[in-house]
Structure formats: structure tokens, C-alpha cells
Backbone as a printed PyTorch tensor [residue, N CA C, xyz], in Angstrom:
tensor([[[ 90.3700, 119.1670,  39.5910],
         [ 90.4820, 120.2340,  40.5510],
         [ 89.8020, 119.6870,  41.9750]],

        [[ 88.2500, 119.4540,  41.6720],
         [ 87.7410, 119.1110,  42.8350],
         [ 87.8260, 118.1250,  43.6400]],

        [[ 88.6240, 116.9920,  42.7930],
         [ 89.1110, 115.9760,  43.4890],
         [ 89.8600, 116.0670,  44.2180]],

        [[ 90.8120, 116.5290,  43.5920],
         [ 92.1290, 117.4380,  44.4620],
         [ 91.7950, 117.6110,  45.7920]],

        [[ 91.1670, 118.8200,  45.5600],
         [ 90.6390, 119.7110,  47.0950],
         [ 89.8300, 118.4920,  48.0430]],

        [[ 88.9080, 117.5690,  47.2910],
         [ 88.1740, 116.5630,  47.8910],
         [ 89.4290, 115.9180,  48.8070]],

        [[ 90.6520, 115.2200,  48.2060],
         [ 91.4140, 114.3000,  48.7250],
         [ 92.1180, 115.3700,  49.6830]],

        [[ 92.5570, 116.8530,  49.8490],
         [ 93.0550, 116.7860,  50.8160],
         [ 92.7390, 117.6150,  51.7740]],

        [[ 91.0790, 117.9100,  51.7850],
         [ 90.4980, 117.3010,  52.9250],
         [ 90.0170, 116.5000,  53.7980]],

        [[ 90.3490, 115.2900,  53.1500],
         [ 90.0140, 114.0180,  53.8010],
         [ 91.7120, 113.9630,  54.5730]],

        [[ 92.6670, 114.4460,  53.7880],
         [ 94.2530, 114.3960,  54.3510],
         [ 93.8080, 114.8780,  55.5610]],

        [[ 93.5810, 116.0170,  55.3760],
         [ 93.4470, 117.0280,  56.7090],
         [ 92.8570, 116.3250,  58.0520]],

        [[ 91.6390, 115.7740,  57.4450],
         [ 90.4220, 115.3800,  58.6790],
         [ 91.2100, 114.1620,  59.3450]],

        [[ 92.0820, 113.6780,  58.0500],
         [ 92.7140, 112.0140,  58.7440],
         [ 94.0010, 112.5890,  59.9610]],

        [[ 94.4980, 113.3640,  59.5710],
         [ 95.8530, 114.3330,  60.2160],
         [ 94.9140, 114.4800,  61.7680]],

        [[ 93.7290, 115.1490,  61.5670],
         [ 93.5500, 115.3540,  62.6070],
         [ 92.6930, 114.8380,  63.5730]],

        [[ 92.4750, 113.5000,  63.2440],
         [ 91.7890, 112.6260,  63.7350],
         [ 93.1580, 111.7500,  64.7410]],

        [[ 93.9270, 111.6960,  64.2060],
         [ 95.0490, 111.0670,  64.9390],
         [ 95.8490, 112.1630,  65.6490]],

        [[ 95.9900, 113.3720,  65.9550],
         [ 96.5070, 114.1490,  66.3100],
         [ 95.2380, 113.9790,  67.8100]],

        [[ 94.0140, 114.0140,  67.6990],
         [ 92.9570, 113.9590,  68.4670],
         [ 93.2480, 112.5800,  69.6940]],

        [[ 93.4820, 111.5440,  68.8080],
         [ 94.0030, 109.9390,  69.3560],
         [ 94.9460, 110.4070,  70.4730]],

        [[ 96.0740, 111.3300,  69.9780],
         [ 97.2120, 111.9530,  70.9020],
         [ 96.7780, 112.0100,  71.7090]],

        [[ 95.6940, 113.2220,  71.5330],
         [ 95.4770, 114.2350,  72.8630],
         [ 94.4210, 113.1000,  73.7500]],

        [[ 93.9950, 111.9770,  73.5440],
         [ 93.0390, 111.2630,  74.1920],
         [ 94.0070, 110.3660,  74.9220]],

        [[ 95.4320, 110.0560,  74.3790],
         [ 96.1000, 108.7340,  74.6730],
         [ 96.9240, 109.9120,  75.8890]],

        [[ 97.1910, 111.3720,  75.4610],
         [ 97.5230, 111.6420,  77.0020],
         [ 97.1290, 112.0730,  77.9260]],

        [[ 95.6460, 112.1990,  77.9350],
         [ 94.8610, 112.2110,  78.8680],
         [ 94.6250, 111.1910,  79.5340]],

        [[ 94.8080, 109.7040,  78.7680],
         [ 94.8500, 108.4490,  79.7460],
         [ 96.0210, 108.6980,  80.5520]],

        [[ 97.1040, 108.7130,  80.0040],
         [ 98.4550, 108.7230,  80.8960],
         [ 98.4830, 109.5940,  81.8270]],

        [[ 97.5570, 110.7760,  82.1560],
         [ 97.8280, 111.2860,  82.5890],
         [ 96.8050, 111.2520,  83.9850]],

        [[ 95.5750, 110.9940,  83.6810],
         [ 94.8630, 110.5950,  84.4110],
         [ 95.3600, 109.0280,  85.2660]],

        [[ 96.1310, 108.2540,  84.4350],
         [ 96.7240, 107.2670,  85.1400],
         [ 97.9090, 107.6320,  85.9970]],

        [[ 98.5590, 108.6870,  85.6750],
         [ 99.4920, 109.2680,  86.3280],
         [ 99.0670, 109.9550,  87.9530]],

        [[ 98.4030, 110.9760,  87.7310],
         [ 97.4840, 111.5620,  89.1800],
         [ 96.8620, 110.5020,  89.9000]],

        [[ 96.1500, 109.2760,  89.5460],
         [ 95.7300, 107.7340,  90.4600],
         [ 96.6500, 107.7760,  91.4370]],

        [[ 97.7550, 107.6360,  90.0660],
         [ 98.9560, 106.5840,  91.2780],
         [ 99.4450, 107.6470,  92.4010]],

        [[ 99.7060, 108.9140,  91.7080],
         [100.1080, 109.4010,  92.8860],
         [ 99.1860, 110.3320,  94.0010]],

        [[ 97.8730, 110.2560,  93.7890],
         [ 96.8740, 110.5410,  94.5560],
         [ 95.9270, 109.5250,  95.4420]],

        [[ 96.2640, 108.4980,  95.0930],
         [ 95.7030, 107.1520,  95.3380],
         [ 95.7000, 107.2010,  97.0430]],

        [[ 94.4760, 107.2510,  97.9120],
         [ 94.7390, 107.2460,  99.1920],
         [ 95.3120, 106.1810,  99.6610]],

        [[ 95.4110, 104.8150,  99.2250],
         [ 96.0740, 103.7170,  99.7560],
         [ 97.5800, 103.6600,  99.6880]],

        [[ 98.0760, 104.7060,  98.3130],
         [ 99.4460, 104.3060,  98.2220],
         [100.2110, 105.6080,  99.2300]],

        [[ 99.4520, 106.6900,  98.8940],
         [ 99.7350, 108.1610,  99.8950],
         [100.0590, 107.5990, 101.4180]],

        [[ 99.2200, 107.0790, 102.1690],
         [ 98.8310, 106.5850, 103.2580],
         [100.1240, 105.4430, 103.8910]],

        [[100.8520, 105.0840, 102.8230],
         [101.5990, 104.0620, 103.0230],
         [103.2390, 104.8000, 102.8780]],

        [[102.8500, 105.6260, 102.2610],
         [104.3630, 106.7040, 101.9460],
         [103.9550, 108.0890, 102.5510]],

        [[103.6310, 108.2500, 103.2170],
         [103.4290, 109.5250, 104.1510],
         [104.2570, 110.1390, 105.3030]],

        [[105.1350, 108.9800, 105.8550],
         [105.8580, 109.4460, 106.8390],
         [107.0330, 110.3830, 106.4330]],

        [[107.5110, 110.8250, 107.3790],
         [108.5740, 111.7180, 107.3600],
         [110.1510, 110.9360, 106.7400]],

        [[110.4640, 110.1290, 106.7870],
         [111.5430, 109.2240, 105.9700],
         [110.8480, 108.0230, 105.0910]],

        [[110.1020, 108.4540, 104.7030],
         [109.3210, 107.2520, 103.7620],
         [110.1530, 107.3890, 102.5630]],

        [[110.5390, 106.6020, 101.8530],
         [111.2760, 106.6580, 100.6750],
         [110.2410, 107.3210,  99.0010]],

        [[110.8820, 108.2040,  98.4530],
         [109.8120, 108.7000,  97.2190],
         [110.1970, 108.1330,  96.1030]],

        [[111.2360, 106.8210,  96.1790],
         [111.2600, 106.6150,  94.6880],
         [110.1180, 105.9860,  93.9470]],

        [[109.3310, 105.6300,  94.4240],
         [108.2780, 105.5120,  93.7150],
         [107.3710, 106.3040,  92.8590]],

        [[107.5590, 107.5740,  93.6590],
         [106.5710, 108.7220,  92.9190],
         [107.4380, 109.1870,  91.5480]],

        [[108.8530, 109.1970,  91.5960],
         [109.4190, 109.6500,  90.2350],
         [109.1400, 108.7320,  89.0360]],

        [[108.5550, 107.4030,  89.0260],
         [108.2780, 106.8490,  87.9480],
         [106.8290, 107.9200,  87.3190]],

        [[105.9380, 108.1100,  88.5900],
         [104.9480, 108.7160,  88.7060],
         [104.8870, 109.9810,  87.8880]],

        [[105.7510, 110.4670,  88.5360],
         [105.9790, 111.9470,  87.9580],
         [106.0910, 112.1800,  86.7710]],

        [[107.2560, 111.4160,  86.0750],
         [107.5710, 111.0260,  84.4700],
         [106.2470, 110.8760,  83.9950]],

        [[105.3810, 109.8360,  84.0770],
         [104.1200, 109.5080,  83.5970],
         [103.4910, 111.1140,  83.4460]],

        [[103.1010, 111.9410,  84.5340],
         [102.0980, 113.0180,  84.6100],
         [102.8750, 113.9750,  83.7260]],

        [[104.0640, 114.1580,  83.6820],
         [105.1120, 114.7190,  82.8970],
         [104.5860, 114.4930,  81.0470]],

        [[104.7670, 113.0490,  80.8440],
         [104.4890, 112.4970,  79.8030],
         [103.0640, 112.7860,  79.1220]],

        [[102.4240, 112.1150,  80.1700],
         [100.4690, 112.4870,  80.0410],
         [100.3720, 114.0130,  79.2360]],

        [[100.9260, 115.1140,  80.0160],
         [100.7550, 116.4710,  79.9690],
         [101.3750, 117.0180,  78.6360]],

        [[102.3000, 116.5580,  78.2240],
         [103.0210, 116.8670,  76.8850],
         [102.1420, 116.2980,  75.7830]],

        [[101.8390, 114.9210,  76.3010],
         [100.9200, 114.3900,  74.8300],
         [ 99.6140, 115.3350,  74.6040]],

        [[ 99.2550, 115.8330,  75.5020],
         [ 97.8190, 116.2350,  75.8020],
         [ 98.0810, 117.5440,  74.7280]],

        [[ 99.2910, 118.1520,  75.3580],
         [ 99.6470, 119.9450,  74.5370],
         [100.0260, 119.6330,  73.4760]],

        [[100.6480, 118.1770,  73.1290],
         [101.0230, 118.4050,  71.7790],
         [ 99.9610, 117.9460,  70.8200]],

        [[ 99.0790, 116.9740,  71.3720],
         [ 98.0520, 116.6410,  70.5310],
         [ 97.1820, 117.8960,  70.0880]],

        [[ 96.9160, 118.7440,  71.3230],
         [ 96.2930, 120.1760,  70.9890],
         [ 96.8940, 120.8110,  69.8070]],

        [[ 98.0710, 121.0470,  69.6950],
         [ 98.5530, 121.9300,  68.8150],
         [ 98.4930, 121.1810,  67.6910]],

        [[ 98.5760, 120.0850,  67.7720],
         [ 98.6950, 118.9890,  66.1630],
         [ 97.0490, 119.1360,  65.3290]],

        [[ 96.2370, 118.9580,  66.5450],
         [ 94.7750, 119.3030,  66.0740],
         [ 94.7550, 120.6750,  65.0430]],

        [[ 95.3320, 121.8290,  65.9580],
         [ 95.3970, 123.2640,  65.8120],
         [ 96.0980, 123.1460,  64.4770]],

        [[ 97.0120, 122.6480,  64.2900],
         [ 97.8960, 122.2980,  62.7680],
         [ 97.1050, 122.2750,  61.6940]],

        [[ 96.4720, 120.9760,  62.0200],
         [ 95.6960, 120.2920,  61.2750],
         [ 94.4730, 120.9290,  60.6440]],

        [[ 93.6550, 121.6260,  61.5790],
         [ 92.2040, 122.3900,  61.3710],
         [ 93.2300, 123.4310,  60.3130]],

        [[ 94.1810, 124.5380,  60.6630],
         [ 94.7200, 125.5490,  60.3430],
         [ 95.5540, 125.2780,  59.0100]],

        [[ 96.0910, 124.3710,  58.8700],
         [ 97.1840, 123.9020,  57.9780],
         [ 98.8220, 124.5460,  58.3370]],

        [[ 98.7110, 124.7620,  59.4300],
         [ 99.7270, 125.4380,  60.1690],
         [101.0360, 124.7110,  59.8110]],

        [[101.9320, 124.5140,  58.8130],
         [103.4930, 123.9140,  58.9360],
         [104.1070, 124.1540,  60.2020]],

        [[104.0970, 125.5010,  60.7670],
         [104.8330, 126.0020,  62.1080],
         [104.4260, 124.9340,  63.2190]],

        [[102.7800, 124.6960,  63.2210],
         [102.6460, 123.9190,  64.6150],
         [102.8570, 122.6940,  64.0120]],

        [[102.1770, 122.2220,  62.9660],
         [102.9510, 120.7550,  62.6980],
         [104.3160, 120.5140,  63.0480]],

        [[105.0320, 121.5660,  62.3620],
         [106.6410, 121.1160,  62.6290],
         [106.7560, 120.9750,  63.9590]],

        [[106.2560, 121.8100,  64.7190],
         [106.4350, 121.6350,  66.7550],
         [106.0960, 120.4340,  66.8170]],

        [[104.7900, 119.8910,  66.2910],
         [104.5190, 118.6240,  66.8280],
         [104.8980, 117.7030,  66.6660]],

        [[105.7550, 117.5510,  65.4680],
         [106.8810, 116.3700,  65.3330],
         [108.0090, 116.2410,  65.9530]],

        [[108.3060, 117.5280,  66.3120],
         [109.6290, 117.9680,  67.2920],
         [109.3780, 117.2070,  68.5930]],

        [[108.3110, 117.4020,  69.0230],
         [108.1920, 117.1590,  70.4690],
         [107.6510, 115.4690,  70.5080]],

        [[107.5900, 114.8180,  69.3510],
         [107.3600, 113.1770,  69.3920],
         [108.4740, 112.5450,  70.1990]],

        [[110.0640, 112.9990,  69.5000],
         [110.6740, 112.0840,  70.0210],
         [110.7790, 112.7150,  71.5400]],

        [[110.9730, 113.4850,  72.3780],
         [110.8150, 114.2340,  73.8490],
         [109.5010, 112.7310,  74.6900]],

        [[108.3930, 112.9280,  73.6600],
         [107.5770, 112.1170,  74.6040],
         [107.6590, 110.9020,  74.1810]],

        [[108.0960, 110.3560,  73.2020],
         [108.9200, 109.1990,  73.5350],
         [109.7460, 108.7140,  74.3760]],

        [[110.5310, 109.5430,  74.4400],
         [111.9470, 109.2490,  75.2050],
         [111.3630, 108.9820,  76.6810]],

        [[110.1800, 109.9130,  77.0530],
         [109.2610, 110.4790,  78.7860],
         [108.3830, 108.7500,  78.4480]],

        [[108.0010, 108.3070,  77.7000],
         [106.9880, 107.1050,  77.7030],
         [107.9720, 105.9160,  78.1210]],

        [[109.1130, 105.7830,  77.5940],
         [109.9730, 104.3210,  77.5360],
         [110.7960, 104.6900,  78.8760]],

        [[110.8480, 105.9670,  79.5290],
         [111.8980, 106.1820,  80.6450],
         [110.9430, 105.4300,  81.7770]],

        [[109.6370, 106.3950,  81.7230],
         [108.8810, 105.6700,  82.5290],
         [109.0260, 104.1990,  82.7690]],

        [[108.1030, 103.5920,  82.0390],
         [107.9890, 102.2760,  81.5840],
         [109.3920, 100.9780,  82.2420]],

        [[110.7220, 101.6140,  81.7230],
         [111.9100, 101.2730,  81.9430],
         [112.0670, 101.1450,  83.3110]],

        [[111.6570, 102.7750,  83.8550],
         [112.0730, 102.6320,  85.2060],
         [110.9480, 101.7310,  86.5530]],

        [[109.6990, 101.7180,  85.8330],
         [108.8110, 100.9250,  86.9090],
         [109.4540,  99.4080,  86.6360]],

        [[109.6580,  99.0890,  85.7480],
         [110.6540,  97.3860,  85.7560],
         [111.7610,  97.3870,  85.9720]],

        [[112.5650,  97.9660,  85.8870],
         [114.3030,  98.4100,  86.3490],
         [114.6110,  98.1410,  88.0670]],

        [[113.6820,  99.4720,  88.2280],
         [113.7920,  99.8840,  89.7010],
         [112.5870,  98.7810,  90.8270]],

        [[112.1970,  98.2760,  89.8410],
         [110.8990,  97.5900,  90.7350],
         [111.3320,  96.7620,  92.0010]],

        [[112.2730,  96.4430,  92.2130],
         [112.9760,  95.2170,  93.3920],
         [113.0940,  96.3640,  94.1920]],

        [[114.2830,  97.2490,  93.7910],
         [114.6770,  98.4400,  94.6180],
         [113.5430,  99.3250,  95.0930]],

        [[112.6330,  99.3640,  94.6800],
         [111.3520, 100.2320,  95.4060],
         [111.0830,  99.7720,  96.4900]],

        [[110.6120,  98.3360,  95.9690],
         [110.1720,  97.4160,  97.2810],
         [110.5960,  97.2550,  98.5990]],

        [[112.2340,  97.4400,  98.2690],
         [112.8880,  97.0360,  99.3230],
         [113.0400,  97.8100,  99.7690]],

        [[113.1230,  99.6280,  99.4460],
         [113.3860, 100.7150, 100.2890],
         [111.9470, 100.7130, 101.1090]],

        [[110.9360, 100.4500, 100.4170],
         [109.4660, 100.2490, 101.2270],
         [109.3750,  99.3270, 102.7830]],

        [[109.8460,  98.2210, 102.3260],
         [109.8580,  97.1390, 103.3810],
         [110.9690,  97.3230, 104.1250]],

        [[112.1830,  98.1000, 103.6130],
         [112.8400,  98.6600, 105.1320],
         [112.6980,  99.2710, 105.6760]],

        [[111.7500, 100.6460, 105.0060],
         [111.4760, 101.5150, 105.8280],
         [109.9070, 100.9580, 106.8480]],

        [[108.8320, 100.0870, 106.1110],
         [108.2170,  99.8340, 107.2900],
         [108.8340,  99.0620, 108.3640]],

        [[109.7200,  98.3270, 108.3820],
         [110.6480,  97.3450, 109.0510],
         [111.0590,  98.3620, 110.3120]],

        [[112.2610,  99.0090, 110.0580],
         [112.3790, 100.0230, 110.8460],
         [110.9650, 101.0130, 111.7090]],

        [[110.3780, 101.1170, 111.0690],
         [109.5970, 102.1800, 111.9350],
         [108.3200, 100.9090, 112.7620]],

        [[108.4180,  99.7410, 112.2640],
         [107.5320,  98.5470, 112.9210],
         [108.6640,  98.4910, 114.3600]],

        [[109.7110,  98.4160, 114.0800],
         [110.9740,  97.9810, 115.2910],
         [110.6450,  99.2850, 116.3930]],

        [[110.5180, 100.2890, 115.9330],
         [110.6560, 101.3830, 116.9240],
         [109.3010, 102.0050, 117.2130]],

        [[108.2310, 101.3050, 116.9970],
         [107.1690, 101.2970, 117.1790],
         [105.5710, 100.7680, 116.7290]],

        [[105.8160,  99.5390, 117.3470],
         [104.9180,  98.5650, 116.0350],
         [102.9870,  98.9990, 116.2050]],

        [[103.2270,  99.8100, 117.1690],
         [101.5040, 100.3440, 117.6610],
         [101.2340, 101.6570, 116.6070]],

        [[102.2050, 102.4440, 116.0700],
         [102.2170, 103.5000, 115.7040],
         [101.0770, 103.4050, 114.3700]],

        [[100.3210, 105.1910, 114.2840],
         [ 99.6390, 105.5360, 113.3350],
         [ 99.7730, 104.6740, 111.9540]],

        [[101.1610, 104.9720, 111.5840],
         [101.9400, 104.4030, 110.1580],
         [101.5650, 103.0400, 110.4620]],

        [[102.0320, 102.3500, 110.8710],
         [101.9300, 100.7050, 111.2520],
         [100.8530, 100.1800, 111.2190]],

        [[ 99.9730, 101.0480, 111.9070],
         [ 98.1830, 100.6990, 111.6920],
         [ 97.8390, 100.9180, 110.1690]],

        [[ 98.4130, 101.7880, 109.4940],
         [ 97.6950, 102.1530, 108.7370],
         [ 98.1770, 101.0700, 107.5000]],

        [[ 99.5230, 100.8690, 107.6430],
         [100.0210,  99.6130, 106.5550],
         [ 99.3200,  98.4200, 106.8750]],

        [[ 98.7680,  98.2200, 107.9950],
         [ 98.0320,  96.5520, 108.2160],
         [ 96.3960,  96.6930, 107.9390]],

        [[ 96.0840,  98.3290, 108.0000],
         [ 94.6830,  98.1650, 107.4140],
         [ 94.6540,  97.9720, 105.9350]],

        [[ 95.4210,  99.0330, 105.2930],
         [ 95.2760,  98.8500, 103.9340],
         [ 95.9830,  97.6920, 102.7810]],

        [[ 97.3970,  96.8990, 103.4360],
         [ 97.3050,  95.8350, 103.0120],
         [ 96.8700,  94.5350, 103.5920]],

        [[ 95.8910,  94.7490, 104.8540],
         [ 95.5480,  93.6010, 105.2900],
         [ 96.3600,  92.4180, 105.6920]],

        [[ 97.5950,  92.8220, 106.2120],
         [ 98.5980,  92.3030, 106.9160],
         [ 99.3350,  92.3600, 108.3360]],

        [[ 99.9490,  92.0130, 108.6750],
         [100.1750,  92.1160, 110.3620],
         [101.8460,  91.8450, 110.3180]],

        [[102.9520,  92.5400, 111.3570],
         [104.0450,  92.0000, 111.4560],
         [104.8100,  92.0450, 110.5070]],

        [[106.3160,  91.1310, 111.0170],
         [107.1870,  91.0240, 109.8160],
         [107.5400,  90.0150, 109.4090]],

        [[108.2400,  89.2470, 108.6890],
         [108.8490,  88.2610, 108.3920],
         [109.7810,  87.6370, 109.5160]],

        [[110.4090,  88.4030, 110.2000],
         [110.9560,  88.1580, 111.4510],
         [110.3700,  88.1810, 112.7130]],

        [[109.2230,  89.0630, 112.5470],
         [108.6490,  89.1370, 113.9160],
         [106.9740,  88.7980, 113.1930]],

        [[106.3670,  87.8230, 113.2560],
         [105.1950,  87.6460, 112.4430],
         [104.2220,  87.9040, 113.8130]],

        [[103.1260,  87.9280, 113.3950],
         [102.0480,  88.3550, 115.0280],
         [101.5350,  87.2200, 114.9850]],

        [[100.9880,  86.7900, 116.5100],
         [100.6760,  85.7630, 116.6160],
         [ 99.6350,  85.3070, 116.6770]],

        [[ 98.7130,  86.4350, 115.9600],
         [ 96.9870,  86.4990, 115.8110],
         [ 97.2250,  85.8830, 114.3180]],

        [[ 96.3090,  84.7240, 114.1250],
         [ 96.2910,  84.0890, 112.8760],
         [ 95.4760,  84.8130, 111.6960]],

        [[ 94.8230,  85.8990, 112.0750],
         [ 94.3420,  86.6200, 111.0470],
         [ 94.5070,  88.0320, 111.3060]],

        [[ 95.2950,  88.7530, 110.1900],
         [ 95.6170,  88.4320, 108.5820],
         [ 96.7280,  87.4170, 108.9770]],

        [[ 97.1510,  86.4980, 107.9790],
         [ 98.0260,  85.4260, 107.9670],
         [ 99.2270,  85.9410, 107.1240]],

        [[ 99.1850,  86.9800, 106.4530],
         [100.3160,  87.4400, 105.6070],
         [100.8790,  88.7560, 106.6210]],

        [[102.3390,  88.4240, 106.2040],
         [103.1920,  89.4810, 107.2570],
         [103.1070,  90.7620, 105.9350]],

        [[103.4790,  91.9400, 106.6160],
         [103.3700,  93.1210, 105.6930],
         [104.5550,  93.7830, 104.7070]],

        [[105.5690,  92.8330, 105.2580],
         [106.2690,  92.6520, 104.2560],
         [106.1740,  92.2590, 102.7160]],

        [[105.7440,  90.8380, 102.8230],
         [104.9650,  90.4780, 101.3520],
         [103.9190,  91.0750, 100.7370]],

        [[103.1060,  91.7250, 102.0400],
         [101.7800,  92.9010, 101.2530],
         [102.2790,  93.7330, 100.8650]],

        [[103.8020,  94.5010, 101.0390],
         [104.1360,  95.3480, 100.5990],
         [104.6430,  95.0970,  99.1240]],

        [[105.5400,  93.9580,  98.7880],
         [105.9030,  93.4080,  97.8680],
         [104.4430,  93.3630,  96.6950]],

        [[103.5300,  92.8130,  97.1810],
         [102.6640,  92.3350,  96.8650],
         [101.8030,  93.8330,  95.7680]],

        [[101.4910,  94.8440,  96.5990],
         [101.0690,  95.8200,  96.4090],
         [101.6080,  96.7420,  95.5350]],

        [[102.9780,  97.0240,  95.9860],
         [103.4570,  97.8740,  95.0210],
         [104.2440,  97.2870,  93.6070]],

        [[104.0560,  95.9630,  93.7490],
         [104.3320,  95.0640,  92.2670],
         [103.4570,  95.7350,  91.6520]],

        [[102.0310,  95.4470,  91.9240],
         [100.7670,  95.8030,  91.0500],
         [101.0090,  97.2600,  90.3080]],

        [[101.1370,  98.0470,  91.3530],
         [101.7020,  99.2860,  90.6820],
         [102.7330,  99.6550,  89.9370]],

        [[103.6460,  99.2470,  90.0560],
         [104.7670,  99.3010,  89.2120],
         [104.8750,  98.8720,  87.7780]],

        [[104.0920,  97.7810,  87.9010],
         [103.6390,  97.0480,  86.6970],
         [102.7660,  98.1510,  85.8240]],

        [[101.9030,  98.7080,  86.0860],
         [100.9330,  99.5710,  85.6190],
         [101.8840, 100.6920,  84.9400]],

        [[102.5840, 101.1630,  85.9470],
         [103.6950, 102.4520,  85.3500],
         [104.2880, 101.8740,  83.9670]],

        [[105.2010, 100.4680,  84.6930],
         [105.6300,  99.6940,  83.1590],
         [105.1870,  99.7940,  81.8140]],

        [[103.8940,  99.0250,  82.0250],
         [103.0950,  99.0650,  81.0770],
         [102.4430, 100.0400,  80.0570]],

        [[102.1750, 100.7930,  80.9720],
         [101.6590, 102.2610,  80.1970],
         [102.6310, 103.1090,  79.3250]],

        [[103.5440, 103.0200,  80.4980],
         [104.6740, 103.9250,  79.7670],
         [104.6650, 103.3340,  78.3970]],

        [[105.5670, 101.8810,  78.3780],
         [105.6080, 101.0090,  76.9010],
         [104.6690, 101.0820,  75.9880]],

        [[103.5150, 100.6890,  76.9340],
         [102.4840, 100.4880,  75.5700],
         [102.2320, 101.8170,  75.0330]],

        [[102.2010, 103.0070,  75.7350],
         [101.8470, 103.9710,  74.8240],
         [102.7400, 104.3850,  73.5580]],

        [[104.2300, 104.0830,  74.3030],
         [105.2690, 104.9750,  73.4080],
         [105.2990, 103.4950,  72.3480]],

        [[104.8640, 102.3030,  72.6180],
         [104.3310, 101.6020,  71.4390],
         [103.5880, 101.8250,  70.2970]],

        [[102.4780, 102.3070,  71.0300],
         [101.4470, 102.7940,  70.0850],
         [101.9210, 103.8610,  69.0660]],

        [[102.3760, 104.8250,  69.7720],
         [103.3380, 105.8980,  69.0390],
         [104.0270, 106.0520,  67.6570]],

        [[105.0060, 104.3860,  67.9410],
         [105.6600, 104.2490,  66.9560],
         [104.9910, 103.7400,  65.7850]],

        [[104.1020, 102.6880,  66.1270],
         [103.0950, 102.1810,  65.0700],
         [102.4730, 103.3410,  64.1700]],

        [[102.3130, 104.3440,  65.2830],
         [101.6960, 105.4310,  64.1710],
         [102.2250, 106.2480,  63.4090]],

        [[103.7210, 106.2730,  63.5750],
         [104.5550, 107.3440,  63.4630],
         [104.4140, 107.6580,  61.7800]],

        [[104.5850, 106.4700,  61.3830],
         [104.8020, 106.3530,  59.5120],
         [103.3910, 107.0640,  59.1190]],

        [[102.4460, 106.7520,  60.0120],
         [101.0000, 107.4010,  58.9700],
         [100.9570, 108.5680,  59.6130]],

        [[101.3950, 109.0490,  60.3340],
         [101.3190, 110.4830,  60.2230],
         [102.4060, 111.7460,  59.5600]],

        [[103.5600, 110.9530,  59.8770],
         [104.2990, 111.3840,  58.6400],
         [103.9850, 111.5930,  57.1050]],

        [[102.9400, 110.3700,  56.6830],
         [102.6670, 110.5140,  55.0600],
         [101.5790, 111.5000,  55.0000]],

        [[100.9610, 111.4680,  56.2170],
         [ 99.7910, 112.3400,  55.8630],
         [100.1120, 113.7210,  56.4440]],

        [[100.9830, 114.3850,  57.1470],
         [101.9020, 115.5790,  57.3920],
         [102.3690, 115.8350,  55.8560]],

        [[102.8630, 114.9100,  55.1950],
         [103.8250, 115.3560,  54.1700],
         [102.8810, 115.5980,  52.7080]],

        [[101.9010, 114.9780,  53.2240],
         [100.5890, 115.1900,  51.8170],
         [ 99.7390, 116.5010,  51.9920]],

        [[ 99.9340, 117.0810,  53.3070],
         [ 99.1010, 118.1550,  53.6770],
         [ 99.9460, 118.8430,  53.4890]],

        [[101.0460, 119.1550,  53.7750],
         [102.3140, 120.2020,  53.7560],
         [102.9320, 120.6780,  52.4320]],

        [[102.8250, 119.6010,  51.8390],
         [103.3640, 119.7970,  50.3210],
         [102.5880, 119.8120,  49.3180]],

        [[101.3290, 119.8070,  49.4110],
         [100.5720, 120.0170,  48.5110],
         [100.5310, 121.5550,  47.5610]]])
């Protein structure tokens, strides 16, 4: 009897550890999402009245998914400690929603990469043609270390990169972060699914 009780305690603690890892994963995703949303450089480039907001859609998905993972991980930890089938059941019911959100953020980042970059480039070009000495244009040139456009390059040899190319390089890196974080975390969730189910079954059916 003692061995059985000891084994169930081990199962309970393992389930707690898995849920705590989920909570940490959620914290990481939320932190990345908040960084992308409030990064001063990104905000300065997309702060215009008519600036495209497509980029932030993927960021908001990451923030929402990270918050949900943290919440579900917390409920999972509580359920494991209290051996509550209700909390554990809610935990597993939310996994599908989380998985879908993470994949959606990753796919959005990869599939809409070119469109988002094109929208920002068009916004910059239009603003540049209207007033190439405006505050927003100066912000682009400072953040991206660029000048002018492909059609209207600057006469100054420094910097030697036009801002349309700078925009492409800058947002490529940001969108790859969204894609890799979203799909990467979803992959980790899938790899751990069978283990958690087995532990949960052992705990609930004892």
C-alpha cells in the first residue's frame, strides 16, 4: 500500500512539473509578444495615422496565446496539487485552443511576411513622397540606418542602404520570431501531450 501511495505522489509531482513548464512557456511567449508590441523601434515605424497594423495582428495572437498558456498552466498546477479532476479536465480542454492559437500565430507570421513588408514599404514610400523631411521619415532613417527609396536614392553615400531594403530586413527578422516562437511552442506541446495524458490518467483513475 505504501508503495502505491508513494508511486501516486511521484505521478502527482510529475504532473505538477509538466504544468509548471507550461506556465513558463506561456510566460516566455507572453514576454516575446509584449516585446514585439512595445519595442520602441517597431512602434516608431508604425506610429503614423495611416500606418499598416497587420504586423500587430500576429503579435496580438502571441500575447493572447501566451496569457492563456500561463492561465492554463496555473490551473494545471493547482489541479495536480489538489488532485482535482475538474481543474485537470479544464486544463486539457484548453490545450486544443492554445495549440490552435500558437500555430495560427506561426503560420500568420510566415504566410503574411511578404504582404506586411510590402504594406510598410508602400506606407513609407507614400509618406516620403509627401514630405521627405518629416518626423516619421527621420525616424525610419534613424532606426533602420537608411535613406531614400529605391526610386529616389539619397545623394549622400552614407548610409548606402535605401529604406525599402531596410524595412524588408527589419520586419523579416521580427516576423520570423513570431513564426518560430508560435510553431516551436506548439511543437513542444505536441511532443509532451502523450506524457501528460498518461500521467493525468494515472492520477485521476487511481
